[in-house]
C-alpha positions in Angstrom: 0.0 0.0 0.1 1.4 3.3 -0.9 1.9 6.1 1.9 -1.1 8.3 0.6 -3.3 5.4 0.4 -2.4 4.0 3.9 -2.9 7.8 5.1 -6.4 8.0 3.8 -7.6 4.6 5.0 -6.2 5.5 8.7 -8.0 9.2 8.3 -11.2 7.4 7.4 -10.9 5.0 10.3 -10.5 8.0 12.7 -13.2 10.0 11.1 -16.0 7.4 10.2 -15.2 4.7 12.8 -14.5 7.4 15.4 -11.4 5.5 16.6 -9.2 7.0 19.3 -6.0 4.7 18.7 -5.0 2.4 16.1 -2.4 -0.2 16.6 0.0 -2.0 14.5 3.1 -4.1 14.5 6.0 -5.1 12.3 8.7 -7.8 12.7 11.8 -6.1 13.9 13.9 -7.0 10.8 11.1 -5.7 8.3 12.8 -2.3 7.8 10.5 -1.1 5.2 7.3 -1.8 6.9 8.6 -0.2 10.0 9.8 2.9 8.0 6.2 3.1 6.6 4.5 2.9 9.9 6.7 5.7 11.1 6.2 8.1 8.1 2.6 7.6 8.7 3.2 8.9 12.3 2.9 5.6 14.3 4.9 5.8 17.3 6.8 2.7 18.7 5.4 1.8 22.2 7.1 -1.6 22.7 8.5 -4.9 21.7 7.5 -8.4 22.0 10.8 -10.5 22.2 11.2 -13.7 20.2 7.4 -14.2 19.5 7.0 -14.2 15.6 8.3 -17.4 13.7 9.1 -17.0 10.0 10.9 -19.8 8.0 11.8 -21.6 11.1 13.6 -18.6 12.9 11.9 -16.5 15.8 12.1 -12.7 15.5 10.7 -9.8 17.8 7.6 -7.7 16.8 7.8 -3.9 17.4 4.3 -2.7 18.6 3.2 0.8 17.5 0.3 3.1 18.0 -1.3 6.1 16.4 -3.6 8.8 17.8 -5.8 10.9 15.5 -3.7 14.2 16.0 -0.5 12.4 15.2 -1.8 11.4 11.5 -3.4 14.8 10.9 -0.2 16.8 11.9 1.7 14.2 10.2 4.4 14.3 13.0 6.2 11.2 11.9 9.3 9.9 13.9 12.4 10.4 11.5 13.7 7.2 10.2 16.3 5.8 12.8 14.9 7.5 15.8 12.6 4.8 17.0 
C-alpha cells in the first residue's frame, strides 16, 4: 500500500469509525514496514521479543500506536529515531 493510500485509510478509520487509537506491529527486521508505519506517524510503544516465527527462525515484533492528531499533523518519527 502506498503512503498516501495508507494515510487515507487511517484518516477514514479515525473519522468514520471514531477510533481513538490504531495499533500496528511489524517484525523487527522488516525495515520497510517499520519505516512506512513511522512515516505515517505511528509511534513505537514496545517490543514483543522472540514471538514471531518465520521460516523456522524467531523474531521480535515492534508494537506501534497512532492517535488521530498524530496522523493529521503528520508528526512522523524520523527514520532511525525509533
